[in-house]
C-alpha positions as CSV (number, residue, x, y, z in Angstrom):
1,X,149.0,20.9,-87.0
2,X,146.4,18.7,-88.7
3,X,147.9,19.2,-92.1
4,X,151.5,18.6,-90.8
5,X,150.4,15.2,-89.3
6,X,148.6,14.3,-92.6
7,X,151.8,15.1,-94.5
8,X,153.9,13.0,-92.1
9,X,151.4,10.1,-92.5
10,X,151.6,10.3,-96.3
11,X,155.4,10.4,-96.2
12,X,155.5,7.4,-93.9
13,X,153.2,5.4,-96.2
14,X,155.1,6.3,-99.3
15,X,158.4,5.2,-97.6
16,X,156.8,1.9,-96.9
17,X,155.7,1.5,-100.5
18,X,159.1,2.6,-101.8
19,X,160.8,0.0,-99.6
20,X,158.4,-2.7,-100.8
21,X,159.0,-1.6,-104.4
22,X,162.7,-2.0,-103.9
23,X,162.3,-5.5,-102.5
24,X,160.0,-6.3,-105.4
25,X,162.4,-5.0,-108.0
26,X,165.2,-7.2,-106.7
27,X,162.9,-10.2,-106.5
28,X,161.6,-9.8,-110.1
29,X,165.2,-9.3,-111.3
30,X,166.3,-12.5,-109.6
31,X,163.3,-14.5,-111.1
32,X,164.0,-13.1,-114.5
33,X,167.7,-14.1,-114.3
34,X,167.0,-17.6,-113.1
35,X,163.9,-18.5,-115.2
36,X,163.4,-16.2,-118.2
37,X,165.1,-17.2,-121.5
38,X,167.6,-14.5,-122.6
39,X,166.9,-13.0,-126.0
40,X,163.1,-13.7,-126.0
41,X,160.5,-11.0,-125.5
42,X,159.5,-10.1,-121.9
43,X,156.2,-8.2,-121.5
44,X,155.9,-5.9,-118.5
45,X,152.2,-4.9,-118.0
46,X,151.3,-2.1,-115.7
47,X,149.2,1.1,-115.5
48,X,150.1,4.3,-113.6
49,X,146.6,5.7,-114.1
50,X,145.0,2.8,-112.3
51,X,147.5,3.2,-109.5
52,X,146.7,6.8,-109.0
53,X,143.0,6.4,-109.3
54,X,142.8,3.7,-106.6
55,X,144.9,5.4,-103.9
56,X,142.2,6.6,-101.5
57,X,144.7,8.6,-99.5
58,X,145.8,10.4,-102.6
59,X,142.2,11.5,-103.4
60,X,141.9,12.8,-99.9
61,X,145.2,14.8,-99.6
62,X,146.2,16.0,-103.1
63,X,143.7,18.8,-102.9
64,X,145.3,20.2,-99.7
65,X,148.5,21.7,-100.9
66,X,150.6,21.8,-104.1
67,X,153.6,20.7,-102.1
68,X,152.0,17.5,-101.1
69,X,151.0,16.9,-104.7
70,X,154.6,17.4,-105.9
71,X,155.9,15.1,-103.2
72,X,153.5,12.3,-104.1
73,X,154.3,12.7,-107.9
74,X,158.0,12.4,-107.1
75,X,157.5,9.2,-105.1
76,X,155.3,7.7,-107.8
77,X,158.0,8.3,-110.4
78,X,160.3,6.3,-108.2
79,X,158.0,3.3,-108.2
80,X,159.2,2.3,-111.7
81,X,162.2,0.7,-110.1
82,X,161.2,-3.0,-111.0
83,X,161.1,-2.1,-114.7
84,X,164.4,-0.2,-114.3
85,X,166.1,-3.2,-112.7
86,X,165.0,-5.4,-115.6
87,X,166.0,-2.9,-118.3
88,X,169.5,-2.5,-116.9
89,X,170.2,-6.3,-117.4
90,X,169.9,-5.9,-121.2
91,X,169.1,-9.6,-121.6
92,X,165.5,-9.5,-123.0
93,X,163.6,-7.4,-125.5
94,X,161.5,-5.5,-122.9
95,X,158.1,-4.3,-123.8
96,X,156.0,-2.1,-121.5
97,X,152.5,-3.0,-122.3
98,X,149.0,-1.8,-121.4
99,X,145.8,-1.4,-123.3
100,X,147.1,1.6,-125.2
101,X,150.7,0.5,-125.9
102,X,149.9,-3.1,-126.9
103,X,147.9,-1.9,-129.9
104,X,151.1,-0.6,-131.5
105,X,152.6,-4.1,-131.6
106,X,149.8,-5.9,-133.4
107,X,151.7,-6.1,-136.6
108,X,155.0,-7.1,-135.1
109,X,157.0,-10.3,-135.3
110,X,155.1,-13.6,-135.2
111,X,157.3,-15.1,-132.5
112,X,155.4,-15.8,-129.3
113,X,156.1,-14.0,-126.1
114,X,158.3,-16.0,-123.7
115,X,157.4,-14.4,-120.3
116,X,155.1,-11.9,-118.7
117,X,155.2,-9.7,-115.6
118,X,152.0,-8.2,-114.3
119,X,152.2,-5.4,-111.8
120,X,148.8,-5.2,-110.0
121,X,148.1,-1.8,-108.5
122,X,144.3,-1.4,-108.5
123,X,142.0,-2.2,-105.6
124,X,140.0,-4.6,-107.9
125,X,142.7,-7.1,-108.7
126,X,140.6,-9.4,-110.8
127,X,139.3,-6.6,-113.0
128,X,142.8,-5.3,-113.5
129,X,144.0,-8.8,-114.5
130,X,141.1,-9.2,-116.9
131,X,141.7,-5.9,-118.6
132,X,145.4,-6.7,-119.1
133,X,144.7,-10.1,-120.5
134,X,142.0,-8.8,-122.8
135,X,144.5,-6.3,-124.3
136,X,147.3,-8.9,-124.6
137,X,145.0,-11.6,-126.2
138,X,144.5,-9.4,-129.2
139,X,148.2,-9.8,-130.1
140,X,149.3,-12.5,-132.5
141,X,152.3,-13.1,-130.2
142,X,150.1,-13.8,-127.2
143,X,151.3,-17.0,-125.5
144,X,149.3,-18.5,-122.6
145,X,151.9,-21.1,-122.0
146,X,154.6,-18.6,-121.2
147,X,155.9,-18.0,-117.7
148,X,153.8,-15.5,-115.8
149,X,154.7,-13.5,-112.7
150,X,151.9,-11.6,-111.1
151,X,153.2,-9.1,-108.5
152,X,150.6,-7.6,-106.1
153,X,152.1,-4.3,-105.1
154,X,149.3,-3.0,-102.8
155,X,149.1,-4.3,-99.3
156,X,147.0,-1.8,-97.4
157,X,143.7,-3.3,-98.3
158,X,144.4,-6.9,-97.5
159,X,141.7,-7.4,-94.9
160,X,141.0,-10.9,-96.1
161,X,143.0,-14.1,-96.0
162,X,146.0,-14.0,-98.3
163,X,145.3,-17.5,-99.7
164,X,141.8,-16.5,-100.7
165,X,143.1,-13.5,-102.7
166,X,145.8,-15.7,-104.4
167,X,143.2,-18.4,-105.3
168,X,141.0,-15.7,-106.9
169,X,143.9,-14.5,-109.0
170,X,144.8,-18.1,-110.0
171,X,141.2,-18.9,-110.9
172,X,141.1,-15.9,-113.2
173,X,144.4,-16.9,-114.8
174,X,143.0,-20.5,-115.3
175,X,140.0,-19.1,-117.1
176,X,142.5,-17.7,-119.6
177,X,144.3,-21.0,-119.9
178,X,147.3,-19.8,-117.9
179,X,148.8,-22.3,-115.5
180,X,152.6,-21.7,-115.5
181,X,152.2,-18.7,-113.1
182,X,153.5,-17.5,-109.7
183,X,151.9,-14.9,-107.5
184,X,154.1,-12.5,-105.5
185,X,152.4,-11.1,-102.4
186,X,153.9,-8.8,-99.7
187,X,154.7,-10.9,-96.7
188,X,152.6,-10.6,-93.6
189,X,155.0,-8.3,-91.8
190,X,154.9,-5.9,-94.7
191,X,151.1,-6.0,-94.7
192,X,151.1,-5.3,-90.9
193,X,153.4,-2.4,-91.5
194,X,151.0,-1.0,-94.1
195,X,148.1,-1.4,-91.6
196,X,150.2,0.0,-88.7
197,X,150.2,-3.2,-86.5
198,X,152.6,-2.3,-83.6
199,X,152.8,-5.8,-82.2
200,X,154.0,-7.2,-85.5
201,X,156.5,-4.3,-85.8
202,X,158.0,-5.3,-82.5
203,X,158.3,-8.9,-83.8
204,X,160.1,-7.7,-86.9
205,X,162.5,-5.7,-84.8
206,X,163.2,-8.8,-82.7
207,X,164.0,-10.7,-85.9
208,X,166.4,-8.0,-87.0
209,X,168.1,-7.9,-83.6
210,X,168.5,-11.7,-83.6
211,X,169.7,-11.7,-87.3
212,X,166.8,-14.0,-88.4
213,X,165.6,-14.0,-92.0
214,X,162.8,-11.5,-92.4
215,X,160.0,-12.4,-95.0
216,X,159.5,-9.7,-97.5
217,X,157.5,-11.4,-100.3
218,X,155.6,-14.7,-100.5
219,X,155.5,-16.7,-103.7
220,X,152.3,-18.8,-104.4
221,X,151.3,-21.1,-107.2
222,X,149.1,-24.1,-107.7
223,X,149.0,-27.5,-109.4
224,X,145.8,-28.1,-111.4
225,X,145.7,-31.9,-111.5
226,X,147.2,-32.6,-108.1
227,X,144.1,-34.4,-107.0
228,X,141.7,-36.5,-109.1
229,X,138.6,-34.7,-107.9
230,X,139.8,-31.2,-108.8
231,X,140.6,-31.5,-112.6
232,X,141.7,-27.9,-113.0
233,X,139.7,-26.3,-110.2
234,X,141.7,-23.9,-108.0
235,X,141.0,-25.2,-104.5
236,X,144.3,-24.5,-102.8
237,X,147.1,-22.0,-103.4
238,X,150.5,-23.4,-102.3
239,X,153.3,-21.3,-100.8
240,X,156.4,-22.5,-102.6
241,X,159.0,-19.9,-101.6
242,X,159.7,-16.7,-99.7
243,X,161.8,-13.7,-100.6
244,X,163.6,-12.8,-97.3
245,X,166.1,-10.4,-95.9
246,X,168.8,-12.2,-93.9
247,X,170.8,-11.0,-90.9
248,X,173.5,-9.5,-93.2
249,X,171.0,-7.3,-95.1
250,X,171.1,-9.5,-98.2
251,X,167.9,-10.4,-100.0
252,X,167.1,-13.7,-101.7
253,X,164.9,-16.7,-101.8
254,X,164.6,-18.8,-98.7
255,X,164.7,-22.1,-100.7
256,X,166.7,-22.9,-103.8
257,X,163.9,-24.5,-105.8
258,X,162.5,-23.9,-109.3
259,X,159.5,-21.7,-109.3
260,X,158.2,-22.9,-112.7
261,X,158.1,-26.6,-112.3
262,X,156.1,-29.2,-114.2
263,X,152.4,-28.3,-113.6
264,X,150.7,-30.9,-115.8
265,X,151.4,-34.5,-114.8
266,X,151.6,-37.4,-117.2
267,X,148.6,-39.0,-115.6
268,X,145.5,-36.7,-115.7
269,X,143.6,-39.0,-113.3
270,X,140.5,-39.5,-115.5
271,X,139.7,-35.9,-115.8
272,X,136.9,-35.3,-118.5
273,X,137.8,-33.7,-121.8
274,X,135.0,-32.4,-124.1
275,X,135.5,-33.4,-127.7
276,X,133.6,-32.2,-130.8
277,X,133.3,-34.7,-133.6
278,X,130.7,-36.2,-135.9
279,X,130.3,-39.2,-138.1
280,X,132.6,-38.7,-141.1
281,X,134.3,-41.7,-142.7
282,X,137.0,-42.9,-142.3
283,X,138.0,-40.6,-139.4
284,X,135.0,-41.3,-137.2
285,X,132.6,-44.2,-138.0
286,X,129.4,-44.1,-136.0
287,X,128.0,-47.3,-134.4
288,X,124.9,-47.9,-136.4
289,X,123.9,-50.9,-134.3
290,X,123.6,-48.9,-131.1
291,X,120.0,-49.4,-129.9
292,X,120.4,-48.6,-126.3
293,X,121.6,-45.0,-126.6
294,X,120.0,-43.7,-129.7
295,X,120.5,-40.0,-128.7
296,X,124.1,-40.4,-127.7
297,X,127.0,-40.0,-130.1
298,X,128.9,-43.3,-130.0
299,X,131.7,-44.2,-132.4
300,X,133.1,-47.7,-132.9
301,X,135.8,-47.2,-135.5
302,X,137.7,-44.7,-137.5
303,X,141.2,-43.4,-138.2
304,X,141.1,-40.5,-135.7
305,X,138.9,-42.5,-133.3
306,X,141.8,-45.0,-133.0
307,X,144.2,-42.0,-132.4
308,X,141.9,-40.6,-129.7
309,X,141.7,-44.0,-128.0
310,X,145.5,-44.1,-127.9
311,X,145.5,-40.6,-126.4
312,X,143.0,-41.7,-123.7
313,X,145.1,-44.6,-122.8
314,X,148.4,-42.6,-122.7
315,X,147.1,-39.6,-120.7
316,X,144.3,-41.3,-118.6
317,X,141.6,-38.8,-119.6
318,X,137.9,-39.5,-120.0
319,X,136.2,-38.2,-123.2
320,X,132.7,-36.9,-123.6
321,X,131.5,-36.0,-127.1
322,X,129.6,-32.8,-127.5
323,X,126.2,-32.6,-129.3
324,X,126.4,-31.8,-133.0
325,X,126.5,-28.1,-133.9
326,X,123.4,-26.5,-135.2
327,X,123.3,-25.8,-139.0
328,X,125.0,-27.3,-142.0
329,X,128.5,-26.0,-141.3
330,X,129.7,-29.0,-139.3
331,X,133.4,-28.1,-139.5
332,X,132.8,-24.4,-139.1
333,X,133.4,-21.1,-140.8
334,X,134.3,-17.6,-139.5
335,X,131.6,-15.0,-139.0
336,X,131.8,-11.2,-139.3
337,X,131.7,-10.8,-135.5
338,X,134.8,-12.9,-135.0
339,X,133.1,-16.0,-133.8
340,X,132.9,-19.4,-135.7
341,X,130.2,-21.9,-136.5
342,X,130.5,-25.7,-136.3
343,X,132.8,-27.7,-134.1
344,X,135.5,-25.0,-134.4
345,X,133.0,-22.5,-133.0
346,X,132.4,-24.9,-130.0
347,X,136.1,-24.8,-129.3
348,X,136.5,-21.1,-129.7
349,X,133.6,-20.4,-127.3
350,X,134.9,-22.8,-124.7
351,X,132.0,-25.3,-125.0
352,X,134.5,-27.9,-126.2
353,X,138.2,-28.5,-125.7
354,X,139.1,-30.4,-128.8
355,X,137.8,-30.4,-132.3
356,X,138.8,-33.4,-134.4
357,X,137.1,-34.8,-137.5
358,X,139.3,-34.7,-140.6
359,X,140.0,-31.0,-139.8
360,X,142.4,-29.2,-142.1
361,X,144.9,-26.8,-140.6
362,X,143.0,-23.6,-139.8
363,X,145.2,-21.9,-137.1
364,X,146.4,-19.3,-139.6
365,X,142.8,-18.0,-139.9
366,X,142.2,-17.2,-136.2
367,X,144.3,-16.1,-133.3
368,X,142.1,-18.0,-130.9
369,X,143.1,-21.5,-132.3
370,X,146.1,-23.7,-131.9
371,X,146.6,-26.9,-133.9
372,X,148.4,-30.1,-133.1
373,X,151.2,-31.4,-135.2
374,X,149.8,-33.0,-138.5
375,X,149.3,-36.7,-138.4
376,X,147.6,-37.1,-141.9
377,X,148.7,-35.5,-145.1
378,X,145.6,-35.4,-147.2
379,X,144.9,-34.1,-150.7
380,X,141.7,-32.7,-152.2
381,X,140.8,-34.0,-155.6
382,X,138.1,-33.3,-158.1
383,X,136.0,-36.5,-158.5
384,X,134.2,-36.7,-161.8
385,X,131.9,-39.2,-163.5
386,X,133.8,-42.1,-165.0
387,X,133.8,-42.1,-168.8
388,X,131.0,-44.0,-170.4
389,X,131.6,-46.9,-172.8
390,X,131.0,-46.2,-176.5
391,X,127.7,-47.5,-177.9
392,X,128.0,-51.0,-179.3
393,X,126.7,-49.9,-182.6
394,X,129.9,-48.1,-183.1
395,X,132.1,-51.2,-182.7
396,X,132.5,-51.9,-186.4
397,X,133.8,-48.4,-187.1
398,X,136.0,-48.0,-184.0
399,X,138.5,-50.7,-185.1
400,X,140.3,-48.1,-187.2
401,X,140.8,-44.5,-186.4
402,X,138.8,-41.9,-188.4
403,X,142.0,-40.8,-190.2
404,X,142.7,-44.4,-191.3
405,X,139.1,-44.8,-192.6
406,X,139.5,-41.6,-194.6
407,X,142.8,-42.7,-196.1
408,X,141.3,-46.1,-196.9
409,X,138.3,-44.6,-198.7
410,X,140.5,-42.2,-200.6
411,X,142.8,-45.0,-201.7
412,X,139.9,-47.1,-202.7
413,X,138.4,-44.3,-204.9
414,X,141.7,-43.4,-206.5
415,X,142.7,-47.0,-207.2
416,X,139.4,-47.9,-208.6
417,X,139.5,-44.9,-210.9
418,X,143.0,-45.7,-212.1
419,X,142.1,-49.3,-212.8
420,X,139.0,-48.2,-214.8
421,X,141.2,-45.6,-216.8
422,X,143.8,-48.3,-217.6
423,X,141.1,-50.7,-218.9
424,X,139.5,-48.0,-221.0
425,X,142.9,-47.2,-222.6
426,X,143.5,-50.9,-223.2
427,X,140.1,-51.4,-224.9
428,X,140.6,-48.3,-227.1
429,X,143.5,-50.2,-228.8
430,X,141.0,-52.6,-230.3
431,X,141.7,-55.4,-227.9
432,X,139.2,-57.9,-226.4
433,X,136.7,-56.2,-224.1
434,X,137.8,-56.3,-220.5
435,X,135.1,-57.0,-217.8
436,X,135.8,-53.7,-216.0
437,X,134.3,-51.6,-218.8
438,X,132.4,-49.2,-216.5
439,X,133.5,-47.4,-213.4
440,X,130.7,-48.9,-211.4
441,X,131.8,-52.4,-212.2
442,X,135.3,-51.4,-211.3
443,X,134.3,-50.1,-207.9
444,X,132.2,-53.2,-207.2
445,X,135.0,-55.6,-208.2
446,X,137.6,-53.9,-206.0
447,X,135.1,-53.8,-203.0
448,X,134.5,-57.5,-203.5
449,X,138.2,-58.1,-203.1
450,X,138.2,-56.1,-199.9
451,X,135.4,-58.3,-198.5
452,X,137.3,-61.4,-199.6
453,X,134.8,-62.7,-202.2
454,X,135.1,-63.5,-205.9
455,X,135.4,-60.5,-208.1
456,X,136.3,-61.2,-211.8
457,X,134.8,-64.1,-213.9
458,X,137.7,-63.5,-216.2
459,X,141.2,-62.5,-215.2
460,X,142.7,-59.3,-216.9
461,X,145.0,-59.9,-219.9
462,X,147.1,-56.8,-219.7
463,X,150.2,-57.3,-217.5
464,X,150.0,-53.8,-215.9
465,X,146.4,-54.4,-215.0
466,X,147.3,-57.9,-213.5
467,X,150.0,-56.4,-211.4
468,X,147.7,-53.6,-210.2
469,X,145.1,-56.2,-209.4
470,X,147.6,-58.3,-207.4
471,X,148.7,-55.3,-205.4
472,X,145.1,-54.5,-204.4
473,X,144.6,-58.1,-203.4
474,X,147.6,-57.9,-201.1
475,X,146.6,-54.6,-199.6
476,X,143.0,-55.8,-199.0
477,X,144.3,-59.0,-197.4
478,X,146.5,-57.2,-194.9
479,X,143.8,-54.6,-194.1
480,X,141.1,-57.3,-193.7
481,X,143.2,-59.5,-191.5
482,X,144.0,-56.7,-189.1
483,X,140.3,-55.6,-189.0
484,X,139.0,-59.1,-188.3
485,X,141.6,-59.7,-185.6
486,X,140.5,-56.7,-183.5
487,X,136.8,-56.8,-184.4
488,X,136.0,-59.4,-181.7
489,X,137.7,-57.3,-179.0
490,X,135.7,-54.2,-180.0
491,X,132.5,-56.2,-180.2
492,X,133.0,-57.4,-176.6
493,X,134.5,-54.1,-175.2
494,X,133.8,-51.1,-177.3
495,X,136.1,-48.9,-175.2
496,X,135.5,-45.7,-173.2
497,X,134.8,-42.2,-174.2
498,X,137.4,-39.5,-173.6
499,X,137.9,-38.7,-169.9
500,X,138.2,-35.1,-168.5
501,X,141.9,-34.8,-167.4
502,X,142.4,-31.2,-166.2
503,X,140.6,-28.6,-164.2
504,X,140.4,-26.4,-167.2
505,X,138.6,-29.1,-169.1
506,X,136.3,-29.6,-166.1
507,X,135.3,-25.9,-166.1
508,X,134.8,-25.9,-169.9
509,X,132.5,-28.9,-169.7
510,X,129.9,-26.7,-167.9
511,X,129.5,-29.5,-165.4
512,X,128.0,-28.5,-162.0
513,X,130.6,-28.5,-159.2
514,X,129.9,-29.7,-155.6
515,X,132.1,-28.7,-152.7
516,X,131.8,-29.4,-148.9
517,X,130.1,-26.6,-146.9
518,X,133.2,-25.2,-145.2
519,X,136.1,-26.2,-147.4
520,X,136.1,-22.7,-149.0
521,X,137.3,-21.5,-145.6
522,X,140.7,-23.1,-146.2
523,X,140.4,-22.9,-150.0
524,X,139.1,-19.3,-150.6
525,X,139.8,-19.6,-154.4
526,X,136.7,-21.7,-154.7
527,X,134.6,-18.6,-154.1
528,X,136.1,-16.8,-157.2
529,X,134.2,-16.3,-160.4
530,X,136.1,-19.1,-162.0
531,X,134.0,-21.6,-159.9
532,X,130.7,-19.8,-160.2
533,X,128.8,-23.0,-160.9
534,X,129.7,-24.5,-157.5
535,X,127.1,-25.9,-155.2
536,X,127.5,-26.5,-151.4
537,X,127.1,-30.1,-150.3
538,X,125.7,-30.3,-146.7
539,X,125.4,-34.1,-147.1
540,X,128.4,-35.4,-149.0
541,X,126.8,-38.8,-149.5
542,X,123.9,-37.3,-151.5
543,X,126.4,-35.4,-153.7
544,X,128.4,-38.6,-154.3
545,X,125.3,-40.6,-155.2
546,X,124.4,-38.0,-157.7
547,X,127.9,-38.1,-159.1
548,X,128.0,-41.9,-159.2
549,X,124.6,-42.7,-160.6
550,X,123.4,-39.6,-162.4
551,X,126.6,-38.1,-163.8
552,X,127.1,-34.6,-165.1
553,X,128.3,-33.6,-161.6
554,X,131.8,-33.2,-160.0
555,X,132.7,-33.1,-156.3
556,X,135.8,-31.8,-154.6
557,X,136.6,-33.9,-151.6
558,X,139.3,-35.5,-149.4
559,X,141.2,-38.4,-150.9
560,X,141.1,-40.3,-147.6
561,X,137.3,-40.0,-147.2
562,X,136.4,-40.8,-150.8
563,X,138.9,-43.7,-151.1
564,X,137.3,-45.3,-148.1
565,X,133.7,-44.8,-149.1
566,X,134.4,-45.8,-152.7
567,X,135.5,-49.3,-151.6
568,X,132.1,-50.3,-150.3
569,X,129.5,-47.8,-151.5
570,X,130.2,-46.8,-155.0
571,X,131.2,-50.0,-156.9
572,X,129.2,-52.2,-159.2
573,X,128.6,-56.0,-158.9
574,X,131.9,-56.6,-160.8
575,X,133.9,-54.5,-158.3
576,X,134.3,-51.6,-160.7
577,X,134.2,-48.1,-159.1
578,X,131.6,-45.5,-160.3
579,X,134.0,-42.7,-159.2
580,X,136.9,-41.3,-161.1
581,X,139.1,-38.3,-160.3
582,X,141.5,-36.0,-162.0
583,X,145.1,-36.9,-161.8
584,X,145.9,-33.3,-160.9
585,X,145.9,-32.6,-157.2
586,X,143.8,-29.6,-156.3
587,X,145.5,-28.9,-152.9
588,X,147.6,-30.6,-150.2
589,X,146.2,-30.3,-146.7
590,X,147.4,-31.3,-143.2
591,X,144.9,-32.9,-140.9
592,X,145.3,-31.8,-137.3
593,X,143.4,-31.5,-134.0
594,X,142.3,-28.0,-133.1
595,X,142.2,-26.7,-129.5
596,X,141.7,-23.3,-128.0
597,X,144.8,-21.2,-127.7
598,X,146.7,-22.0,-124.5
599,X,145.2,-25.5,-124.1
600,X,147.1,-27.6,-121.7
601,X,146.3,-30.7,-123.7
602,X,148.2,-29.7,-126.8
603,X,151.6,-30.7,-125.5
604,X,150.3,-34.1,-124.3
605,X,148.6,-34.7,-127.6
606,X,151.6,-33.8,-129.7
607,X,153.8,-36.2,-127.7
608,X,151.3,-39.1,-128.4
609,X,150.9,-38.1,-132.1
610,X,154.7,-38.1,-132.5
611,X,155.0,-41.7,-131.0
612,X,152.1,-42.9,-133.2
613,X,153.6,-41.6,-136.4
614,X,157.1,-42.9,-135.5
615,X,155.6,-46.4,-134.8
616,X,153.7,-46.4,-138.2
617,X,150.3,-46.9,-136.5
618,X,148.5,-44.4,-138.7
619,X,149.4,-46.4,-141.8
620,X,148.5,-49.6,-140.1
621,X,145.1,-48.3,-139.0
622,X,144.4,-47.0,-142.5
623,X,145.2,-50.4,-144.1
624,X,143.0,-52.2,-141.6
625,X,140.1,-49.8,-142.2
626,X,140.3,-50.2,-146.0
627,X,140.6,-54.0,-145.7
628,X,137.4,-54.2,-143.5
629,X,135.6,-52.0,-145.9
630,X,136.6,-54.3,-148.7
631,X,135.3,-57.3,-146.8
632,X,132.0,-55.6,-146.2
633,X,131.7,-54.8,-149.9
634,X,132.5,-58.4,-151.0
635,X,129.1,-59.5,-149.6
636,X,127.3,-57.9,-152.5
637,X,129.8,-58.5,-155.2
638,X,129.5,-61.3,-157.8
639,X,132.5,-63.4,-158.7
640,X,133.5,-62.4,-162.2
641,X,133.8,-65.2,-164.8
642,X,137.2,-64.8,-166.3
643,X,137.0,-67.9,-168.6
644,X,134.7,-66.5,-171.3
645,X,132.2,-63.8,-172.2
646,X,128.9,-64.8,-173.6
647,X,128.0,-62.8,-176.8
648,X,124.6,-61.2,-176.7
649,X,122.5,-59.1,-179.1
650,X,124.0,-56.0,-177.5
651,X,127.5,-57.0,-178.6
652,X,126.3,-57.4,-182.2
653,X,124.4,-54.1,-182.4
654,X,126.7,-52.7,-185.0
655,X,126.4,-55.8,-187.2
656,X,122.6,-55.7,-187.1
657,X,122.6,-51.9,-187.8
658,X,124.8,-52.5,-190.9
659,X,122.5,-55.3,-192.0
660,X,119.4,-53.2,-191.6
661,X,121.0,-50.3,-193.5
662,X,122.1,-52.6,-196.3
663,X,118.7,-54.2,-196.6
664,X,117.0,-50.8,-196.7
665,X,119.5,-49.7,-199.4
666,X,118.8,-52.8,-201.4
667,X,115.1,-52.3,-201.3
668,X,115.5,-48.7,-202.4
669,X,117.7,-49.8,-205.3
670,X,115.2,-52.5,-206.3
671,X,112.3,-50.0,-206.3
672,X,114.4,-47.5,-208.3
673,X,115.3,-50.2,-211.0
674,X,111.7,-51.4,-211.1
675,X,110.3,-48.0,-211.7
676,X,112.9,-47.1,-214.4
């Protein structure tokens, strides 16, 4: 008799669960048809093992008889009716997911999931939710902003207040950045049936006899920023709808209202947002005159600082800047254990909500990040030492190119030799001796014509020699006029040495290369053997000082950052920059804000960024920043004198070098003649 009563009790409980499952299947089907986008992936997460392991009555009675075990297994198989209802609609790609099955989809499509249904069956609801979310978060398609339906299918253990249970579930979802969620809980009359409450059973029978709507499932949700003092804290679960059975045995929602309404208001009521940033011009310029709060991070200007102020005004948030990360990796780089350093690590660990400081797009490197829409399109360039001016002692020779000097010398030698041969042939005919009787005299006379001085004391008598002499005079006059015309320009400005123009030339120059500490994260080619001479620059200002004032050093850096600093840090008194760069762009990068995946702020930030870009404010702020930097630089610049340039000994170095060489040569000739 005892075993028969136990079997009857089990059968009664299973019938109650089967009926509840039938109501739940219809409710989930109705929610999916009304709110889930057709054609987009629907994840249904459940676990039969957890269900069986947490049924205390099953542990107690399955060992009694095999017939009872078979009966229970048959009823458990029927409990898949919610999934069956959804599958029969054929409107969504339906994926049954738990810790084992989700692993098979890790290399699937990159399109994000649109909706999730969690079927909670274990006694420890929070642990079950946490395990499901842990498995799903590993997927690249994981989407915390999707629509979530959490169905609590057990009712026999609800000894506490239903609102407290729902608030615990919502709090756990909030810890995973999930807000757009509804919780389905068996109505109180179903729970009382599970617990065998006879008085409530009589009340349900009265509702049926009077054809009143009978509550079957209650739908709860919450609104994180409903009150200014909450700011995302789950303090109150709200009953927004009820799934009922009317007097005509039809099931449906009691109220025709949307379940997934707008959860995040436009006004965030001054809720605090933790931001990770550091002083990095021109994106964030730190207030150097702040004497009252020396330990606090206070910015007073900057391109992204202006954007952040606009976001504060548009969304009514309050910003607190996080302390600087430990170490030299300010932006951050990935570690072998999956974590990150720098301000990106602060966001990934949850210590900060937004990382912003000239950050390049990194969301393809980690599944835990999400990036805003780009608002600055930057480029990285190789900055190199500017070419040095040629020494002034080379001014005399640089008027003509080397090839022209060689041709000139060759013509001079050949022409002098031809004149001397002509004179010798003329004298061999018994004529009067011509002055150009030796080859040395011939060379000296033609050189005198080049210099524009008197050559012959007696003009040649032979017509062919006179014509040759006249042609040399015309050639020398033209060459001398051009040389003297450009000589003054080269004495004042001797010109610049050849500049490095390509990356290949830079690598061949054996110049040491400096790169920011974390830029190799987004530009992994910098770690290849081709750039083996690279050096990390924890402090970019030190690297740029070395580049500007020492030379023999090249730096890869952002065009925005360098263009801003160049205008007031690395110019001489005449306003000339000490920095030059290759015309070839090394890489194009998008500057974005980085948040943790599922952040509620991303949608708000993207809306503000879109308006800022459309209004042209980024370009306006950039022009204003450069203009202010130029004004600050003008304080140390000297006004250039454009009327004239005073000639100094430095300009005439080449002339004095030639004079000294000529004097030395004359002394040597005198000594040689004196000795011989």
